[in-house]
N, C-alpha and C positions, 0 to 999 in steps of 0.2 A: 591726643595721639594724632599722628599723621593720618590722613584720609584714607590710604589704602589699608591701614591697620583697622579702622572702623569698619571697612567693608568686610574684612577677613573675620573680625570678631562677630559682626552681625550675622554672617552666613553661617558660621560655625554654631552660634547659639539659636538662631531661628530658622535656618534653612532645613527643610525636610527632604532628603535625597529622593523619596518616592512621589513627592509633590514639587516638581520643578519649579512651578511659579512661586512657591514660598522662598526658594533660593533667590531667584531674581528680585522678589520683593525685599528680603533681607538686605540684598546688595544695595538696592534703591533706598531703603531705609537707613542704611549706614552711611550713605551719601547726603541724604535730604538736609541735616542741620548745617552742612558746609556748602550746599549748592549756591545760596545766594553770595556767599563769599566768593567762590569761583566766578559766578557771573559778573559781579561787580568789579572785581580785580581784573578779570579778563577783558571786560569793556574798556576799563581805564587804561590798562596797559597796551592792549592791542589795537584798539581803535581810537580812543581819545588821545593817546600819546602821553598820558601822565607819567611822571617819573615814579619809579618804584618806591623811592624814599617818601614821596608825597603820599602814595597809596597806603603804604604800611605804616607810616609814621603820622599822618594826619587824618585821611579819610577813614582808615580803619576805626580810629577813636572817635569819629565825629558822632554827633547826636543822630544824624539821619542813618548812618550805617548801624550804629548800635541798636536803633529802634527795630531795623530788619532783623538783625541778629536775635533780638529778644524774641520775636514772633517765632522764627524757625529753630529756636533752641529752648523753647519754653517747656519746662517738664509738665507743667499744667495742661497745656493744649495737647502734647503728645499723650499724656497719661489719660486724658479724656477720650482721645481717639482709641487708645488701647482697650479702655473699658468697653466702648461701643463695639469694637471687633470682637472681643472676647464673649460678650453678651450675645452677639449676633451668630457666634461660631464661624466668623469668617477668617479662615486660615491665612489667606494671602494679606489681609490688612493686618492681622496680628503679627505676622512676620515683619511687615514694613514698619509699624509702630514700635514694635518690640526692638527691633534694630536701631531705629532713631533714638528711643529712650537709653538703649545701651550706649550709643555715641555720646549722648549728653552725660551719662552717668560717668564715662571716663574723662569727658572734657572737663567737668567740674573740678576735680582735684588736680588737673595737670595743666592749668593756664594760670601762670604767675604774671600778673600785671596786663594781662589781655584777655581776661574772661568775659563771660556774657551774662546777661540778666536771666538766668534760667527759671526764675519764679514769675515772669511776666504772665498775665496783667495784674497780678496781685501786688508785685514788688519789682522795682528796677534795680535791687540791690544785686552787686556783682561780688561774688567770692573771689578774693585775690589769695590764690593759693600760693604757698611757699615753694611748690613744686612745678616745675615746667617740663613739658616733653621736648621743647627745642633750646631753651636757654640754659647754657652750660653753667651760669652762675647760680641757677636754681635747680641743680641735680639732673640736667638733661643727660649728663655723661653716664648716670646710672639708669635713668628712665628709658633712654633710646634703646641701649642694647637689650634691656629686659623686654620692651616692646617687640623688638625685632625677634627675639628668641621665642617669645609666645606665638608671634605670627608664624614662624616657622613650624611649631608644633601644631597649631591650628590648621595650616595648610596641609600638613600630612593628614591629619584628621579628615579634613574635607576630601582629600584624594581618596582616602580609604572608604569614605561614605559614598562617593560617586564614581561611576565607572565610565561615564561619558567623557571622551578625550576633550571635547570642547570646554566642559565645565573646569576639567583639570587644567587645561591650557590657561583658561581665564584666572584661575586661582594662582597659578604659577606666575602669570603676569602681574597679578596684583601683589605677590611676594616680591617680584623684582621692583615693582614701583615702590613698596614699603622700604626695601633695602636702600634705593636710590634717595627716597625722601628722608629716611632716617640718617643718611650720611651727608646729606647736602648741608645740614645745619652746622656741621663741623667746619665747613668751608666758608659759609656765609658769616657766622658769628664766631 
């Protein structure tokens, strides 16, 4: 899924309107598994001047980058953190880790040819899904609109749950980012 969708899904699933820090934590957790990707891509494109075709065609698949992705996309690590958070009764950490695990749960079946080692450190195996959120040759023409439709519904739910205009504006911006992310793949690929 596109990252804005992960944030919307995480906030809807784990954000508690009367505990605003859980909403912020769920948003952060929805972003966490993709954060290293953004940092590494951003550095290479904006600072190092690496060509996009090299970043996405070579570096993304390199052993070094995949090693980083294995850590921040590990179901086992995030699951252990969730168990600790639940056992301790830490609402904010539960929202953070729960949203990160939800992110990974949706990434696992939606990455055709560009998946991650979700079972690190036990295994470096990568599930090669037949379905992709971005590649039209792997059903993205169906996945993308469904993802966007669910995001619209979840954003409406989030608006109903929270009355603070700042949260509502933030969710509206995330939905706009999802719409833009969802449609950019049509032009790129």
